[in-house]
C-alpha positions in Angstrom: 295.3 130.2 93.0 294.0 132.0 96.1 290.3 132.8 96.3 289.3 135.9 98.3 285.8 136.9 99.1 284.9 140.4 97.9 281.3 140.5 99.1 281.6 143.3 101.7 281.5 147.1 101.8 280.7 148.1 98.3 279.8 151.7 97.8 276.5 151.4 95.9 274.7 154.1 93.8 271.3 153.6 92.2 269.8 155.5 89.4 266.7 155.1 87.2 268.6 156.4 84.2 266.2 159.3 84.0 267.4 162.6 85.4 263.9 163.9 86.1 262.9 160.9 88.1 266.2 160.9 90.0 265.6 164.5 91.0 262.4 163.3 92.7 264.5 161.1 95.0 264.7 157.9 93.1 268.5 157.9 93.1 270.4 157.1 96.3 273.7 155.9 97.7 274.5 153.4 100.4 277.1 150.8 101.4 276.0 147.2 100.7 277.2 143.7 101.0 276.8 141.0 98.4 274.8 139.2 97.2 272.7 142.2 96.5 269.5 142.6 94.6 268.6 146.3 94.3 265.2 145.7 92.7 263.7 143.9 95.6 263.7 146.9 97.9 262.3 149.3 95.3 258.6 150.4 95.2 256.4 148.4 92.9 253.7 150.1 90.8 251.4 149.1 87.9 253.3 151.6 85.6 256.6 149.8 85.9 258.0 148.5 82.5 258.7 145.0 83.9 254.9 144.6 83.9 253.1 141.7 85.4 255.6 139.2 84.1 258.3 140.9 86.2 256.1 141.4 89.2 255.8 145.1 88.7 259.3 145.7 90.1 261.5 148.5 88.8 264.9 147.9 87.2 267.5 150.6 87.0 271.3 151.1 87.0 273.4 150.0 89.9 277.0 151.2 90.3 279.3 149.3 92.8 282.7 150.7 93.8 285.4 149.6 96.2 289.2 150.2 96.6 292.1 147.9 97.2 295.9 148.3 97.5 298.2 145.8 95.7 301.8 146.0 97.0 304.8 146.5 94.7 306.2 143.0 95.6 303.1 141.4 93.9 304.0 142.6 90.4 304.6 139.0 89.2 301.1 137.9 90.2 298.0 137.5 88.1 294.8 139.1 89.4 291.4 137.9 88.2 288.0 139.1 89.2 285.3 136.4 89.3 281.7 137.6 89.1 279.4 134.7 89.8 276.3 136.6 88.5 275.2 140.1 87.7 271.9 141.0 86.1 272.5 142.3 83.5 274.6 144.2 80.9 277.5 144.5 83.2 280.6 146.7 82.7 283.7 146.2 84.8 286.2 149.0 85.2 289.6 149.2 87.1 291.1 152.6 87.6 288.9 154.0 84.9 289.8 151.3 82.3 286.9 149.3 80.8 288.2 145.8 81.5 285.1 143.7 80.5 281.5 143.8 79.3 279.1 140.9 79.9 275.5 141.1 78.8 273.9 137.8 80.0 272.6 138.0 83.6 273.0 134.4 84.5 276.4 133.2 83.5 279.6 133.5 85.6 282.4 135.6 84.0 286.0 136.4 84.7 288.0 139.6 84.3 291.7 139.8 84.0 292.6 142.9 86.1 296.4 142.5 85.8 297.0 145.0 83.0 295.2 147.8 84.8 296.6 147.4 88.3 298.6 150.3 89.9 301.0 148.6 92.3 301.6 150.3 95.6 298.5 152.6 95.1 294.8 152.5 95.6 293.0 150.6 92.9 289.3 151.4 92.3 287.0 148.7 91.0 283.8 149.9 89.5 281.1 147.6 88.3 278.1 149.0 86.5 275.0 146.7 86.2 272.4 148.1 83.9 269.0 146.6 84.1 267.2 149.6 82.7 266.1 148.1 79.4 262.7 146.6 80.3 261.0 144.3 79.6 263.9 141.8 79.2 262.5 138.6 80.8 259.3 136.7 81.5 259.8 136.5 85.3 261.3 138.5 88.1 265.1 138.7 87.5 266.3 141.0 90.2 269.1 143.5 89.5 272.7 144.0 90.4 275.5 141.9 91.8 273.1 139.2 93.1 275.6 136.5 93.4 279.1 136.4 95.0 282.2 138.2 93.7 285.7 136.8 94.3 289.3 138.0 93.7 291.6 135.3 92.4 295.4 135.7 92.7 297.8 133.4 91.1 301.4 133.0 90.0 302.1 133.1 86.2 301.7 129.4 86.1 298.2 128.5 87.3 295.0 126.6 86.8 292.1 128.7 85.8 288.9 128.3 87.9 287.0 126.4 85.1 290.0 124.4 83.9 289.9 121.4 86.2 287.7 118.5 85.0 286.9 115.3 87.0 285.2 112.4 85.3 284.7 108.8 86.4 285.1 105.7 84.2 284.9 102.0 84.5 282.8 102.1 87.7 282.5 98.8 89.4 281.8 97.5 93.0 285.5 97.0 93.7 287.1 99.8 91.7 286.5 103.1 89.8 288.8 105.0 87.5 289.0 108.7 88.0 290.2 110.9 85.1 291.6 114.2 86.1 292.2 116.8 83.3 293.7 120.1 84.1 294.6 122.9 81.7 297.7 124.7 83.1 298.0 128.4 82.0 301.6 129.6 81.4 301.8 133.3 80.6 305.6 133.2 80.7 307.6 133.5 77.5 309.3 130.1 77.9 308.3 126.5 78.5 308.3 125.5 82.1 309.0 122.1 83.6 306.5 121.4 86.3 305.4 118.6 88.6 301.7 118.1 89.1 300.1 116.1 91.9 296.5 115.1 92.5 295.2 113.8 95.8 291.7 112.3 96.3 290.0 112.7 99.7 286.8 111.1 100.9 283.9 113.1 102.3 285.4 112.8 105.8 288.6 114.5 104.6 290.7 111.3 104.7 293.4 111.0 102.0 292.7 108.0 99.7 295.3 108.2 97.1 297.9 110.6 95.6 299.5 110.5 92.1 302.3 112.6 90.8 303.4 113.3 87.2 306.0 115.5 85.5 305.1 117.7 82.6 306.0 120.6 80.4 303.7 123.7 80.5 304.1 125.4 77.1 304.8 129.1 76.9 302.1 131.8 76.5 299.1 129.5 76.5 297.4 126.5 78.1 298.7 123.0 78.3 296.2 120.2 79.0 297.4 117.5 81.4 295.7 114.2 82.2 296.1 111.7 85.0 294.0 108.6 85.9 293.6 107.5 89.4 292.0 104.2 90.6 289.8 104.3 93.7 289.2 101.0 95.5 285.7 100.1 96.8 284.2 103.4 95.6 281.2 104.8 97.4 278.7 105.8 94.7 276.8 109.1 94.6 273.1 108.5 94.5 269.9 110.3 95.5 269.7 108.2 98.6 273.4 108.3 99.5 275.1 111.3 97.9 278.7 110.4 98.7 281.2 113.0 97.7 284.9 113.0 97.1 287.4 115.9 96.7 290.2 116.1 94.1 293.0 118.5 94.9 295.5 119.2 92.1 298.7 121.0 92.9 301.4 122.4 90.6 305.0 122.4 91.8 308.2 123.8 90.3 311.5 123.1 92.0 309.5 121.7 95.0 307.8 125.1 95.4 304.0 125.1 95.3 302.8 127.4 92.5 299.1 126.7 92.5 296.3 124.5 93.9 292.8 123.8 92.6 290.2 121.6 94.2 286.8 120.2 93.2 284.3 118.0 94.8 282.9 115.2 92.7 280.8 112.1 92.9 281.3 108.6 91.4 278.2 107.6 89.6 277.0 106.3 86.2 274.1 107.6 84.2 272.4 106.3 81.0 269.4 107.0 78.8 267.5 104.8 76.4 263.9 104.4 75.3 263.7 100.9 76.8 265.0 101.5 80.3 264.5 105.2 80.5 267.0 107.0 82.8 269.3 104.9 84.9 271.5 106.0 87.8 274.2 103.5 88.7 272.4 101.0 86.6 269.0 101.4 88.3 266.0 102.8 86.4 264.6 106.0 88.1 261.6 108.1 87.3 262.4 111.8 87.8 260.0 113.3 90.3 261.0 116.8 89.2 260.1 120.4 89.6 261.0 123.5 87.7 262.4 126.4 89.9 263.2 130.0 89.2 266.3 131.5 90.7 264.8 134.0 93.2 264.8 133.3 96.9 261.4 134.8 97.8 261.7 137.6 100.3 265.4 137.9 99.6 264.7 138.6 95.9 267.3 137.2 93.5 270.1 137.4 96.1 271.8 134.0 96.0 272.8 133.5 99.6 274.4 130.1 100.1 272.1 129.2 103.0 269.0 130.2 101.0 270.1 127.9 98.1 270.8 125.0 100.4 267.4 125.5 102.2 265.6 125.5 98.9 266.9 122.1 97.9 266.5 120.6 101.4 262.8 121.6 101.5 262.2 120.1 98.0 264.0 116.9 98.9 261.9 116.6 102.1 258.8 117.0 100.0 259.7 114.1 97.7 261.4 115.7 94.7 264.5 113.9 93.4 265.2 116.3 90.5 265.0 120.0 89.5 265.1 121.9 86.3 266.8 125.3 86.6 264.2 127.2 84.6 265.4 128.9 82.5 269.0 129.7 83.1 272.2 128.5 84.8 271.8 128.6 88.6 274.2 129.7 91.3 277.3 127.7 92.3 275.7 127.2 95.8 272.5 125.7 94.4 274.5 123.1 92.5 276.6 122.4 95.6 273.4 121.9 97.5 272.1 119.4 94.9 275.3 117.5 95.2 275.0 117.5 99.0 271.4 116.4 99.2 271.3 114.0 96.3 269.1 116.1 93.9 269.3 115.5 90.2 269.6 118.5 87.9 268.7 119.6 84.4 271.0 122.6 84.0 269.3 125.0 81.6 271.0 127.7 79.6 268.6 129.8 77.6 265.0 130.9 77.4 265.3 132.3 73.8 267.7 132.1 70.8 267.5 134.5 67.9 263.7 135.1 68.2 262.7 137.4 71.0 260.1 136.9 73.7 260.6 140.4 75.1 262.0 143.5 73.4 265.3 143.6 75.4 265.9 140.0 76.2 268.8 137.6 75.3 267.9 137.5 71.6 269.9 140.7 71.2 273.0 138.9 72.3 272.5 135.3 71.3 274.3 135.5 68.0 277.5 136.8 69.5 277.4 135.3 72.9 275.8 131.8 72.9 279.1 130.0 72.5 280.8 131.8 75.4 277.8 131.4 77.6 277.6 127.6 76.9 281.3 127.4 77.7 281.0 129.2 81.0 278.1 127.1 82.1 279.6 123.7 81.2 283.2 124.5 82.3 281.9 125.8 85.6 279.4 123.1 86.3 280.7 119.9 84.7 282.1 118.4 87.9 278.8 118.3 89.7 277.5 114.7 90.0 273.9 116.0 90.4 273.8 117.3 86.8 272.4 114.7 84.4 271.3 116.8 81.5 272.2 120.1 79.8 269.2 122.0 78.4 269.9 124.3 75.5 266.6 126.1 75.6 263.0 126.5 76.7 260.0 127.0 74.4 262.3 128.3 71.7 260.6 130.3 69.0 262.6 128.5 66.3 261.2 125.1 67.2 259.1 124.9 64.0 262.3 125.3 62.0 262.0 129.0 61.2 264.9 131.4 61.5 267.4 128.4 61.0 266.0 126.7 64.1 267.0 123.2 63.0 270.6 124.3 62.2 270.9 126.2 65.5 269.6 123.2 67.4 272.2 121.0 65.7 275.0 123.5 66.3 274.2 124.0 70.0 273.7 120.2 70.6 277.0 119.5 68.8 278.9 122.0 70.8 277.5 120.9 74.2 278.4 117.3 73.4 281.9 118.4 72.3 282.5 120.1 75.6 280.9 117.3 77.7 280.0 114.0 76.0 279.1 112.4 79.4 275.6 113.9 79.8 272.4 114.1 77.8 271.3 117.2 75.9 267.6 118.3 76.1 265.4 121.2 75.2 261.9 122.1 76.6 259.7 122.1 73.5 256.1 123.1 73.6 253.1 123.5 71.2 253.3 125.6 68.1 251.0 128.6 67.7 251.7 129.5 64.1 251.6 133.3 63.6 249.5 133.9 66.6 252.7 134.5 68.6 252.3 135.1 72.3 248.5 135.5 71.9 248.1 132.0 70.7 250.3 130.6 73.4 248.3 132.5 76.1 245.0 131.2 74.7 246.2 127.6 74.5 247.6 127.6 78.0 244.7 129.4 79.6 241.8 127.6 77.9 243.4 124.2 77.8 243.6 124.6 81.5 240.0 125.6 81.9 240.8 129.1 83.2 238.0 130.7 81.2 234.9 130.0 79.3 235.6 129.2 75.6 232.0 129.7 74.6 232.3 133.4 75.4 235.2 134.0 73.0 234.6 135.9 69.7 234.3 134.1 66.4 237.7 135.1 65.2 239.3 133.7 68.3 237.5 130.4 67.7 239.0 130.3 64.2 242.4 130.9 65.6 242.0 128.0 68.1 240.9 125.7 65.3 244.2 126.5 63.5 246.1 125.9 66.7 244.4 122.5 67.0 245.4 121.6 63.4 249.0 122.5 64.0 249.0 120.7 67.3 248.0 117.5 65.5 250.9 117.9 63.2 253.3 118.9 65.9 255.4 115.7 65.8 256.2 116.1 62.1 256.9 119.8 62.3 259.3 119.7 65.2 261.0 116.4 64.4 264.0 118.0 62.6 264.4 120.4 65.5 264.3 117.6 68.1 266.4 115.1 66.2 269.8 116.2 67.6 268.5 116.0 71.2 269.3 113.0 73.4 266.1 113.6 75.4 263.2 115.6 74.0 261.6 117.8 76.6 257.8 118.0 76.4 256.2 121.2 77.9 252.5 120.5 78.5 252.4 117.8 75.9 251.7 114.8 78.1 248.7 113.9 75.8 251.3 112.9 73.2 253.4 110.5 75.3 251.9 107.3 74.1 251.3 108.4 70.5 254.9 109.7 70.1 256.4 106.6 71.7 255.0 104.7 68.8 255.7 107.3 66.1 259.2 107.9 67.3 260.3 104.5 68.8 263.8 105.7 69.6 262.8 108.9 71.2 263.3 109.4 74.9 260.9 111.9 76.4 261.0 114.0 79.6 258.0 116.0 80.7 259.9 119.3 81.2 256.8 121.2 82.3 253.4 120.1 83.3 250.3 121.6 84.9 250.1 121.0 88.7 246.4 120.6 88.8 246.8 117.6 86.4 249.6 116.0 88.4 247.8 112.7 89.2 246.9 112.1 85.5 250.4 113.2 84.3 252.2 111.0 86.8 250.1 108.0 85.8 251.3 108.5 82.2 254.9 108.8 83.3 254.7 105.5 85.2 253.0 103.7 82.3 255.4 104.7 79.5 259.0 103.5 79.9 260.3 106.0 77.3 259.1 108.9 79.5 261.8 109.4 82.1 260.0 111.8 84.4 257.9 114.9 85.0 258.9 118.4 86.0 255.9 120.3 87.4 255.5 124.1 86.9 256.6 124.9 89.6 258.0 123.3 92.6 258.3 126.7 94.5 256.3 129.8 94.0 258.2 132.7 92.6 258.1 136.5 91.9 256.8 137.5 88.5 254.4 135.9 86.0 252.0 137.5 88.4 248.9 135.4 89.2 249.2 132.7 86.6 248.3 130.2 89.3 245.2 131.9 90.6 241.7 130.6 90.8 238.5 132.4 89.8 235.1 132.3 91.5 232.1 133.6 89.5 234.6 135.4 87.3 237.2 134.9 84.6 240.5 136.5 84.0 243.6 137.0 81.9 246.8 135.1 81.9 248.3 137.5 84.4 246.8 139.2 87.4 246.5 143.0 87.5 248.5 145.0 90.1 249.1 144.4 93.0 249.5 140.7 92.0 253.2 140.1 91.9 253.7 136.4 92.7 252.9 133.6 90.3 250.8 131.8 93.0 251.8 128.4 91.9 254.2 125.9 93.5 254.1 123.2 96.1 255.9 125.6 98.4 255.1 129.3 98.7 257.9 131.9 98.4 258.7 131.5 102.1 259.1 127.7 101.9 255.8 127.0 103.7 254.1 123.9 102.1 250.8 124.6 100.3 247.9 122.2 100.0 249.0 121.1 96.5 252.4 120.1 98.0 250.6 117.8 100.5 248.6 116.4 97.6 251.9 115.7 95.8 253.4 113.9 98.8 250.3 111.6 98.8 250.7 111.0 95.1 254.3 110.1 95.5 253.7 108.0 98.6 255.6 110.4 100.8 252.6 110.9 103.0 250.3 108.1 104.3 247.8 110.3 106.2 244.9 111.9 104.4 244.9 115.7 104.1 242.0 118.0 104.9 241.7 121.0 102.5 238.8 123.3 103.1 237.6 125.7 100.4 237.5 129.2 101.9 233.8 129.7 102.8 233.4 132.8 100.8 233.7 130.8 97.6 231.1 128.2 98.4 228.5 127.7 95.7 230.3 129.9 93.2 231.5 128.7 89.8 235.1 127.6 90.2 237.6 128.0 87.5 241.2 126.9 88.4 244.1 128.1 86.2 246.1 125.4 84.6 249.0 126.3 86.9 246.7 126.8 89.9 244.9 125.1 92.7 241.6 125.5 94.5 241.7 128.3 97.1 241.8 125.9 100.0 243.3 126.0 103.4 244.3 123.5 106.1 242.1 125.2 108.7 238.8 124.7 110.6 238.7 128.2 112.1 236.1 130.4 110.3 234.5 132.5 113.1 232.5 134.6 110.7 231.0 131.7 108.9 229.3 129.6 111.6 226.3 127.7 110.2 227.3 128.4 106.5 228.0 125.6 104.0 231.6 124.8 103.2 233.3 122.4 100.8 235.7 119.9 102.4 238.2 118.3 100.1 240.2 115.3 101.3 243.4 114.1 99.6 244.1 110.4 100.1 245.7 107.4 98.4 243.6 105.0 100.5 240.6 102.9 99.3 238.0 105.0 101.1 237.8 108.1 103.3 235.4 108.9 106.1 234.6 112.5 107.3 233.8 113.2 110.9 232.9 116.6 112.5 232.8 116.6 116.3 232.5 112.9 116.3 229.6 112.8 113.8 230.2 110.8 110.7 229.3 112.3 107.3 229.9 109.0 105.6 232.6 107.4 103.5 233.5 108.0 99.9 235.6 105.9 97.5 238.9 107.5 96.5 239.3 107.5 92.7 242.4 108.1 90.5 242.3 111.8 91.3 243.1 110.9 94.9 240.5 113.4 96.1 237.0 113.3 97.6 234.7 116.2 98.6 231.9 116.8 101.1 229.6 119.8 101.5 228.8 120.4 105.2 227.6 123.1 107.6 230.5 124.8 109.3 230.6 124.4 113.1 233.6 125.0 115.3 235.3 122.0 116.9 237.2 119.0 115.5 237.1 117.8 111.9 238.7 114.5 111.0 239.4 112.5 107.9 240.0 108.8 108.3 241.6 106.5 105.7 240.3 103.0 105.1 242.5 100.4 103.6 241.2 96.9 102.8 238.1 97.8 104.9 240.1 98.7 108.0 240.7 102.1 109.6 244.1 103.4 108.9 245.7 106.9 109.0 243.9 110.0 110.2 244.2 113.8 109.7 242.5 116.1 112.1 242.1 119.9 112.6 240.9 121.6 115.7 239.4 125.1 115.7 241.8 127.6 117.2 241.0 130.1 119.9 241.4 133.9 119.7 244.8 135.4 118.7 246.8 135.5 122.0 250.5 136.0 121.3 253.3 135.8 118.7 255.6 132.8 118.6 259.0 132.8 116.9 260.7 129.5 115.8 264.2 129.3 114.3 264.9 126.8 111.5 268.1 124.7 111.8 270.0 123.6 108.7 271.6 120.1 108.6 274.6 121.2 106.6 277.7 123.2 107.5 280.2 125.4 105.7 282.8 127.7 107.1 282.8 129.7 103.9 279.3 131.0 103.7 277.4 133.9 105.1 275.0 133.0 107.9 271.3 133.5 107.6 268.7 132.6 110.1 265.2 131.7 109.0 262.5 132.5 111.6 258.9 131.5 111.3 256.7 134.1 113.0 253.2 132.7 114.0 250.2 134.2 115.6 248.9 131.6 118.1 246.1 131.2 120.6 246.5 130.7 124.4 247.3 127.0 123.8 250.0 127.8 121.2 247.9 126.7 118.3 248.2 128.7 115.0 245.3 131.1 114.3 245.0 130.7 110.5 242.8 133.8 110.0 245.0 136.2 111.9 246.1 139.2 109.8 247.9 141.3 112.4 250.6 143.7 111.3 253.8 142.4 112.9 256.6 144.8 113.7 260.0 143.3 113.8 263.2 144.6 115.5 266.7 143.2 115.0 269.6 144.3 117.3 273.1 143.1 117.9 275.3 141.8 115.2 272.4 140.8 112.9 270.4 142.7 110.4 267.1 142.1 108.6 267.7 140.4 105.2 264.0 140.1 104.3 260.5 139.6 105.6 257.7 138.1 103.7 254.5 136.0 103.4 252.9 133.9 100.7 250.4 136.7 100.0 250.5 137.2 96.2 248.7 140.6 96.3 250.5 142.3 99.2 251.8 145.7 98.5 254.3 145.7 101.4 258.0 145.8 100.9 260.1 142.8 101.6 262.8 145.0 103.1 260.7 146.8 105.7 260.6 145.9 109.4 256.9 145.1 109.4 254.5 142.8 107.6 250.9 141.8 107.7 250.5 138.1 108.6 249.1 135.8 105.9 247.4 132.5 107.0 248.5 133.4 110.5 252.2 133.6 109.9 255.2 135.2 108.1 258.9 134.6 107.6 261.7 136.7 109.0 265.3 136.3 107.6 268.2 137.7 109.5 271.7 138.0 108.2 274.8 138.0 110.5 277.2 141.0 110.2 279.7 139.4 112.5 280.2 137.0 115.3 278.1 137.5 118.4 274.5 137.7 119.7 271.4 139.0 117.9 268.1 139.7 119.4 265.0 139.4 117.2 261.7 140.7 118.6 258.2 140.7 117.1 255.1 142.5 118.3 251.6 143.3 117.1 248.8 145.4 118.6 246.6 143.5 121.0 248.7 140.4 121.4 251.8 139.5 123.3 255.4 140.3 122.2 258.0 137.6 121.6 261.8 137.8 121.3 264.6 135.3 120.8 268.4 135.4 121.1 270.5 134.1 118.2 274.2 133.2 118.0 275.5 134.6 114.7 278.8 134.0 113.0 278.6 136.1 109.8 281.3 135.7 107.2 284.3 138.0 107.5 285.8 139.3 104.3 289.0 137.4 103.4 290.4 140.3 101.4 290.8 143.5 103.4 291.2 145.9 100.5 294.7 146.7 101.6 296.6 143.4 102.0 295.8 139.7 101.4 299.0 138.2 102.9 297.2 136.9 106.0 294.0 135.9 104.2 293.0 132.3 103.9 292.9 130.6 100.6 
């Protein structure tokens, strides 16, 4: 089967679905390349139906069209369209015929185009993606063909894209047994004698072993074939050494190659039990995990391969060894990146079942589609060594047994294990709020996290909270039937139950599938102390669009769960949406022993002396800066994160004393701000150790551009360049308070893919060629349109301009729309 990229030159039409609005200029047409998220470029407003949960972005209807000519001599071929992801309610037409409908926005789907092709003529593909029914999610989803689209062309004997399975058995130091299972599709009316061959290659492309077998492909259906191949001295896949192999299976008939399918895989063993926890290759490992949503910050939901690899690289560098794809199947590229970097994965499927969380969410389709969506997830993803667990849900409304919740849990668990018995099944289960619904959940999350003053609540709310407390105490008994089919029970914000439930349910294996970041030290201590708790997944590892403001802090004020417009980012995560590390990320590195130096985090001076309330998902509003020109002589709070015994604070050489570091890994000093040098010094066993220091910066002088380099390579991906734009002083030092509007120009073979900052309340578009700096910097992302040079320049009023030259090699389409004979497979 030949795979052809169809990402380029789609004629795109946008509509709001409202003729009156479209008359006002809301509708438009353009030519676009995929991946494409049409929501990210639209204007946000507080009246949008996505609300704060969706970041106030509009939805709408996107229509994608393109043409292709299939020659008469190709009539004996099979043509399949592979759509890796479209949000949501997608209809695929060929030559006016409705060929497929797919409601779920996160699962890959295939469309057999063969019956509708006109050979020797123009064939028009039209894909309509309707994300107009809002609200349909609890976060920013994006809209449109936001993942890749491929055209697959095969003979009438072929292997379907999801029908090659690679598993490893009997793994030892000297030998491993590889089991290859392929389902051969034969759409001919007679049985066919075939020869099938599988070759294993190591990660350097060297052939290791080849095995050949004869078989009969039965008519008008699929024939499953198996072959076992031993590998001598296998190199195991692990988080430290993610060794990968490639299996290539070929089908021959009369010595003629009919089809070829390949898959990368890793040789590794996994196990789960309440005594040893999770083991990889026989070694117990605690999961240092983070939940991530699917968006790529300034790029919106567009799943560029480079963006997905970058995301995993940054998390691995920070210390994470596991991610949870909250709350849906991820892109192919993200899982490839996890295989490449050695990142373990909980591959999650659903955020709801029959009971809704939003009026137009997946609950409308669950009954008819859950089985197909589970199949597409598992069949597509099962060969990835990074995946260790399948998650069948998150905070499912039926967790207390209502609406046949127990029976559905049993049914879904059973079907997942039937399709893949090699991995564990989990589900992120949270507290129960009785009939309080969303209101009860919001109260529990906000006030358990001290994001408000409980004493100020009305009497009826206090009574509701008492009822929630009662149910929480009985949570284990209420949810036990729902959790029983699970191999690992995911606990969302229930770390207080780890020890208790380890005794009450002695065979239960627990994973903290969500936890509050501001409690990370206490939570991680519980994970380490309890062998039946295999790890923790913080909410979240990376900031994301939507659930606006849930991670914000309050000073002399209180607030609701979400922030009002123009809040549009969650404002939680160890990394901001641009991938820049936040203070809480540095704290986590210290917690996980990834950083030995202390870290200086200064509360913004305007907050000093105010009552601080930090959201459960939030962090104090601190910065790694000692440049506050408008606050000279004012008091400031200096927090120091450290895992040493003691920490000393010095300002311009003057000591403000030492403080003992407690279990919270944090000490604080109140001092008068004066410009100069601030230092934090670790003391271990009474001796000076590591140091962190910050110098006051000078006035803004010029712009500096720095291009990131990736440490992976792939010839089959679009090229993106990530450029950090910083405002610096005359010594090249970042000016953290600089807020200049930076104008960007891209010329040559590149184009702007997105520009952004971590500012959660900015009203600027991510697609415009200008952006106001935040904490002194912003991120520019450039996409290559072809091979050649691109010049990127940045300027701002009153400071020097800067430009760089880039070498681009953007992906060329492998299917021209007229002929594929010269295209690569």
